[in-house]
C-alpha positions as a Markdown table, in Angstrom:
| # | Residue | x | y | z |
|---|---|---|---|---|
| 1 | Met | 5.6 | -5.8 | -12.6 |
| 2 | Ala | 4.2 | -4.3 | -9.4 |
| 3 | Phe | 2.5 | -6.4 | -6.7 |
| 4 | Pro | 1.3 | -3.7 | -4.4 |
| 5 | Glu | -1.5 | -5.7 | -2.3 |
| 6 | Ser | -2.6 | -9.2 | -1.5 |
| 7 | Arg | -6.5 | -9.7 | -1.4 |
| 8 | Thr | -7.3 | -11.7 | 1.6 |
| 9 | Ser | -11.0 | -12.1 | 1.2 |
| 10 | Thr | -11.6 | -13.0 | -2.3 |
| 11 | Ser | -13.8 | -15.8 | -3.7 |
| 12 | Pro | -15.5 | -16.6 | -7.3 |
| 13 | Ser | -18.5 | -15.1 | -5.8 |
| 14 | Ala | -17.1 | -12.0 | -4.3 |
| 15 | Lys | -18.4 | -8.7 | -5.7 |
| 16 | Pro | -15.7 | -6.4 | -7.5 |
| 17 | Asp | -14.5 | -3.4 | -5.5 |
| 18 | Leu | -16.2 | -0.4 | -6.3 |
| 19 | Lys | -13.2 | 1.7 | -7.3 |
| 20 | Glu | -10.9 | 3.0 | -10.2 |
| 21 | Val | -7.2 | 3.3 | -9.7 |
| 22 | Tyr | -4.3 | 4.5 | -11.6 |
| 23 | Asn | -0.8 | 3.6 | -11.0 |
| 24 | Tyr | 2.2 | 5.8 | -11.5 |
| 25 | Ser | 5.9 | 4.6 | -11.7 |
| 26 | Pro | 8.7 | 6.8 | -13.2 |
| 27 | Asn | 9.8 | 3.7 | -15.1 |
| 28 | Met | 6.3 | 3.6 | -17.0 |
| 29 | Lys | 5.9 | 4.2 | -20.8 |
| 30 | Lys | 5.6 | 7.9 | -21.0 |
| 31 | Glu | 2.5 | 7.5 | -23.3 |
| 32 | Leu | 0.6 | 6.0 | -20.4 |
| 33 | Ile | 0.9 | 9.2 | -18.4 |
| 34 | Phe | -2.0 | 11.4 | -19.0 |
| 35 | Thr | 0.0 | 14.6 | -19.7 |
| 36 | Glu | -2.2 | 15.6 | -22.7 |
| 37 | Glu | -5.2 | 15.7 | -20.5 |
| 38 | Val | -3.8 | 17.1 | -17.4 |
| 39 | Glu | -0.9 | 19.7 | -18.1 |
| 40 | Asn | 2.4 | 18.8 | -16.3 |
| 41 | Ala | 0.8 | 15.5 | -14.9 |
| 42 | Asp | 4.1 | 13.6 | -15.2 |
| 43 | Lys | 6.1 | 16.3 | -13.2 |
| 44 | Thr | 3.3 | 16.6 | -10.6 |
| 45 | Leu | 3.1 | 12.7 | -10.0 |
| 46 | Tyr | 6.9 | 12.6 | -9.8 |
| 47 | Thr | 7.0 | 15.3 | -7.2 |
| 48 | Val | 4.3 | 13.6 | -5.2 |
| 49 | Leu | 6.0 | 10.4 | -5.4 |
| 50 | Asn | 9.2 | 11.9 | -4.5 |
| 51 | Glu | 8.0 | 13.7 | -1.4 |
| 52 | Leu | 6.4 | 10.5 | 0.0 |
| 53 | Arg | 9.7 | 8.8 | -0.9 |
| 54 | Lys | 11.5 | 11.3 | 1.6 |
| 55 | Gln | 9.1 | 10.3 | 4.3 |
| 56 | Phe | 9.6 | 6.6 | 3.6 |
| 57 | Ile | 13.4 | 6.9 | 3.9 |
| 58 | Arg | 12.8 | 8.6 | 7.3 |
| 59 | Val | 10.5 | 5.8 | 8.5 |
| 60 | Leu | 13.3 | 3.2 | 7.5 |
| 61 | Glu | 15.6 | 5.2 | 9.7 |
| 62 | Leu | 13.3 | 5.1 | 12.4 |
| 63 | Ile | 12.6 | 1.3 | 12.1 |
| 64 | Thr | 16.4 | 0.8 | 12.0 |
| 65 | Leu | 16.7 | 2.5 | 15.5 |
| 66 | Ala | 13.6 | 0.6 | 16.8 |
| 67 | Leu | 15.2 | -2.7 | 15.9 |
| 68 | Asn | 18.7 | -1.8 | 16.9 |
| 69 | Ile | 20.2 | -3.2 | 13.6 |
| 70 | Asp | 23.0 | -1.8 | 11.4 |
| 71 | Gly | 22.1 | 1.5 | 9.8 |
| 72 | Tyr | 22.7 | 0.2 | 6.3 |
| 73 | Val | 20.6 | -3.1 | 6.4 |
| 74 | Leu | 17.4 | -1.7 | 5.4 |
| 75 | His | 19.0 | 1.1 | 3.3 |
| 76 | Asn | 20.8 | -1.8 | 1.2 |
| 77 | Leu | 17.5 | -3.6 | 0.8 |
| 78 | His | 16.0 | -0.4 | -0.5 |
| 79 | Lys | 18.6 | 1.1 | -2.5 |
| 80 | Gly | 16.4 | 1.6 | -5.6 |
| 81 | Ile | 14.1 | 3.8 | -3.7 |
| 82 | Val | 16.6 | 5.3 | -1.2 |
| 83 | Glu | 19.3 | 6.2 | -3.4 |
| 84 | Asp | 17.3 | 6.7 | -6.7 |
| 85 | Val | 13.7 | 6.8 | -7.7 |
| 86 | Cys | 12.3 | 3.3 | -8.5 |
| 87 | Lys | 15.6 | 1.9 | -9.9 |
| 88 | Asn | 15.2 | -2.0 | -9.8 |
| 89 | Asn | 12.4 | -1.2 | -7.5 |
| 90 | Asn | 8.5 | -1.6 | -7.7 |
| 91 | Ser | 7.4 | 1.2 | -5.3 |
| 92 | Leu | 4.7 | 3.2 | -6.9 |
| 93 | Leu | 2.1 | 5.9 | -6.5 |
| 94 | Arg | -1.5 | 5.2 | -6.7 |
| 95 | Tyr | -4.4 | 7.5 | -7.3 |
| 96 | Ala | -7.7 | 5.9 | -6.3 |
| 97 | Phe | -11.3 | 7.1 | -6.9 |
| 98 | Tyr | -14.1 | 5.7 | -4.9 |
| 99 | Pro | -17.5 | 6.7 | -6.5 |
| 100 | Gly | -20.4 | 7.2 | -3.9 |
| 101 | Ile | -23.6 | 5.1 | -4.5 |
| 102 | Pro | -26.9 | 7.0 | -5.4 |
| 103 | Glu | -28.5 | 8.4 | -2.5 |
| 104 | Gly | -31.4 | 6.2 | -1.5 |
| 105 | Thr | -29.7 | 2.9 | -2.5 |
| 106 | Glu | -27.6 | 0.3 | -0.8 |
| 107 | Pro | -24.3 | -1.2 | -1.9 |
| 108 | Lys | -24.5 | -4.7 | -3.5 |
| 109 | Lys | -24.3 | -7.5 | -0.9 |
| 110 | Gly | -20.8 | -8.0 | -0.1 |
| 111 | Gln | -19.1 | -5.2 | -2.1 |
| 112 | Leu | -16.9 | -2.7 | -0.5 |
| 113 | Arg | -14.9 | 0.3 | -1.9 |
| 114 | Phe | -11.8 | -1.9 | -1.4 |
| 115 | Gly | -11.7 | -5.5 | -0.1 |
| 116 | Glu | -9.7 | -6.5 | 2.9 |
| 117 | His | -6.0 | -7.0 | 2.1 |
| 118 | Ser | -2.5 | -6.3 | 3.3 |
| 119 | Asp | 0.2 | -4.7 | 1.1 |
| 120 | Phe | 3.3 | -6.7 | -0.1 |
| 121 | Gly | 6.0 | -4.2 | 0.6 |
| 122 | Thr | 7.5 | -2.5 | 3.7 |
| 123 | Val | 5.6 | 0.4 | 4.5 |
| 124 | Ser | 2.6 | 2.3 | 2.8 |
| 125 | Phe | 1.3 | 5.9 | 3.1 |
| 126 | Val | -2.1 | 6.8 | 2.4 |
| 127 | Val | -3.2 | 10.4 | 1.8 |
| 128 | Thr | -7.1 | 10.7 | 1.9 |
| 129 | Asp | -9.8 | 13.4 | 1.6 |
| 130 | Asn | -12.4 | 14.1 | 4.3 |
| 131 | Val | -14.8 | 11.1 | 3.1 |
| 132 | Ser | -14.7 | 8.2 | 5.8 |
| 133 | Cys | -14.3 | 4.7 | 4.6 |
| 134 | Phe | -11.0 | 3.4 | 5.9 |
| 135 | Glu | -10.8 | 0.6 | 8.5 |
| 136 | Phe | -8.1 | -1.7 | 9.7 |
| 137 | Gln | -8.0 | -4.8 | 11.9 |
| 138 | Asn | -6.5 | -5.1 | 15.1 |
| 139 | Thr | -4.7 | -8.1 | 16.6 |
| 140 | Ser | -8.2 | -9.3 | 18.2 |
| 141 | Gly | -9.7 | -9.4 | 14.9 |
| 142 | Glu | -12.1 | -6.2 | 15.2 |
| 143 | Trp | -12.4 | -3.7 | 12.4 |
| 144 | Leu | -11.9 | -0.1 | 13.6 |
| 145 | Ala | -12.6 | 3.0 | 11.5 |
| 146 | Val | -9.7 | 5.4 | 10.8 |
| 147 | Pro | -11.3 | 8.8 | 10.9 |
| 148 | Pro | -10.1 | 11.4 | 8.2 |
| 149 | Met | -7.5 | 13.4 | 9.5 |
| 150 | Pro | -6.5 | 16.8 | 7.5 |
| 151 | Asp | -2.8 | 17.1 | 6.7 |
| 152 | Ala | -1.8 | 13.8 | 8.0 |
| 153 | Leu | -0.6 | 10.4 | 6.5 |
| 154 | Ile | -2.0 | 7.1 | 7.4 |
| 155 | Met | 1.1 | 4.7 | 7.6 |
| 156 | Ile | 0.5 | 0.8 | 7.2 |
| 157 | Gly | 2.9 | -2.0 | 8.0 |
| 158 | Cys | 3.2 | -4.3 | 5.2 |
| 159 | Asn | 4.0 | -7.9 | 4.6 |
| 160 | Ser | 7.7 | -7.5 | 3.8 |
| 161 | Leu | 8.0 | -5.4 | 7.2 |
| 162 | Gln | 6.3 | -8.3 | 9.1 |
| 163 | Arg | 9.0 | -10.7 | 7.6 |
| 164 | Phe | 11.9 | -8.4 | 8.4 |
| 165 | Thr | 11.0 | -7.9 | 12.0 |
| 166 | Ser | 9.9 | -11.5 | 12.7 |
| 167 | Asp | 6.4 | -10.4 | 13.5 |
| 168 | Arg | 7.3 | -7.6 | 15.8 |
| 169 | Tyr | 5.7 | -5.3 | 13.3 |
| 170 | Arg | 2.7 | -6.9 | 11.7 |
| 171 | Ala | 1.3 | -6.5 | 8.2 |
| 172 | Val | -1.9 | -4.8 | 9.0 |
| 173 | Pro | -5.2 | -5.9 | 7.1 |
| 174 | His | -7.2 | -2.9 | 5.9 |
| 175 | Arg | -10.3 | -2.3 | 3.9 |
| 176 | Gly | -12.6 | 0.5 | 2.6 |
| 177 | Val | -16.3 | 0.2 | 3.6 |
| 178 | Phe | -19.4 | 2.2 | 2.8 |
| 179 | Ser | -19.7 | 4.1 | 6.0 |
| 180 | Glu | -23.0 | 5.0 | 7.5 |
| 181 | Gly | -24.5 | 8.5 | 6.8 |
| 182 | Gln | -23.8 | 10.8 | 4.1 |
| 183 | Asp | -20.4 | 9.6 | 3.3 |
| 184 | Arg | -21.4 | 6.6 | 1.5 |
| 185 | Phe | -23.1 | 8.6 | -1.2 |
| 186 | Thr | -20.0 | 10.8 | -1.6 |
| 187 | Asp | -17.2 | 10.2 | -4.1 |
| 188 | Arg | -13.7 | 9.6 | -2.4 |
| 189 | Gln | -10.4 | 10.2 | -3.4 |
| 190 | Ser | -6.9 | 9.0 | -2.0 |
| 191 | Ile | -3.2 | 8.7 | -2.9 |
| 192 | Val | -1.3 | 5.8 | -1.9 |
| 193 | Phe | 2.7 | 5.3 | -1.8 |
| 194 | Phe | 3.6 | 1.6 | -1.7 |
| 195 | Gly | 7.2 | 1.5 | -0.5 |
| 196 | Ser | 8.7 | -1.8 | -1.4 |
| 197 | Pro | 12.2 | -3.5 | -1.1 |
| 198 | Asp | 14.3 | -3.6 | -4.3 |
| 199 | Asp | 13.1 | -6.4 | -6.7 |
| 200 | Asp | 16.2 | -8.6 | -6.0 |
| 201 | Ala | 16.3 | -7.7 | -2.0 |
| 202 | Ile | 16.3 | -10.6 | 0.0 |
| 203 | Val | 13.2 | -10.7 | 2.4 |
| 204 | Glu | 14.1 | -12.5 | 5.7 |
| 205 | Ser | 14.3 | -12.0 | 9.3 |
| 206 | Leu | 16.8 | -9.4 | 10.4 |
| 207 | Asp | 17.0 | -10.2 | 14.0 |
| 208 | Gly | 19.1 | -13.4 | 13.8 |
| 209 | Asp | 16.3 | -15.8 | 14.7 |
| 210 | Arg | 15.7 | -17.0 | 11.2 |
| 211 | Lys | 12.0 | -17.2 | 11.8 |
| 212 | Tyr | 11.5 | -16.4 | 8.1 |
| 213 | Ser | 13.8 | -18.0 | 5.6 |
| 214 | Pro | 15.5 | -16.0 | 2.6 |
| 215 | Ile | 13.5 | -15.3 | -0.4 |
| 216 | Pro | 13.7 | -12.5 | -3.0 |
| 217 | Phe | 11.2 | -9.8 | -2.9 |
| 218 | Leu | 9.6 | -10.3 | -6.3 |
| 219 | Gln | 9.4 | -14.1 | -5.8 |
| 220 | Tyr | 7.7 | -13.4 | -2.3 |
| 221 | Ala | 5.3 | -10.9 | -3.7 |
| 222 | Glu | 4.2 | -13.5 | -6.3 |
| 223 | Gln | 3.5 | -16.0 | -3.9 |
| 224 | Leu | 1.4 | -13.6 | -1.8 |
| 225 | Phe | -0.3 | -12.6 | -5.0 |
| 226 | Leu | -1.2 | -16.2 | -6.2 |
| 227 | Ala | -2.3 | -17.0 | -2.6 |
| 228 | Gly | -4.7 | -14.2 | -2.6 |
| 229 | Gln | -6.1 | -15.0 | -5.8 |
| 230 | Gln | -6.8 | -18.7 | -4.8 |
| 231 | Lys | -9.1 | -17.8 | -1.9 |
C-alpha cells in the first residue's frame, strides 16, 4: 500500500478536494492500467516514472554531499528505487486532474483543489501545466504562490527527509487553491512523482544526534496517515 501524502487540515466538516487522481506503479495489476483506452499507456507511464526516478537518484546524491554522510547511506535506504524500479518500494507516479469551477461561480466555502498536506516520502517532484494553483507554506506560516514555470520541476521536501536530516530539511506543507482570475475557471493537470524510502528502510536521524528514533518507513507512513485522518 502506498502512503504518498499526509493531510494536515482535515475535519469531519471539511469539503472534499475538487480533483481526480490516478496512481501508477510498475507493481500494480496490469488490468488497472488503461491501455485499452490509451494506446501504450503502460509504456508511457513507465517511461515518465523512470525519467523522474533518475532525477530522484541525482537529488539523493546531492543531499548526501550536503550532509557530508557516507555515499551509500541514502542509496541503501532507497535500493528499491535506485537499483530497480519500485522493488519493495512504494514510490509512485500520480496523474492529477483539477476541474475548473463554472465561470461566475465560487468554490464551496473551505474547498480547495487539494488540501494542505505534506508528503510521507523523501522527495517529491511536481510537473505542472500553466494554470496557477500551487502554494507552499514558509517557516513563518505564510502561504506563498508558486507560479507555473515551463520546463521546470517543483521539488518538495517530505516527512522522511526531515527525519533523516534532523529538521535541517523540512517537510514542506503545500496546497492547491482557486487562484484569482481566469485560472480558477480553468482545468488544471499535473504529474507527481513521490520518491520514498524502501518499505523496510529505517527512517531515523542520520547525523548521529538521534533526534528521531528508528522506525520502519511503512510503519512511519501509517502513523502519519492515521494522525492526518484524526484531525
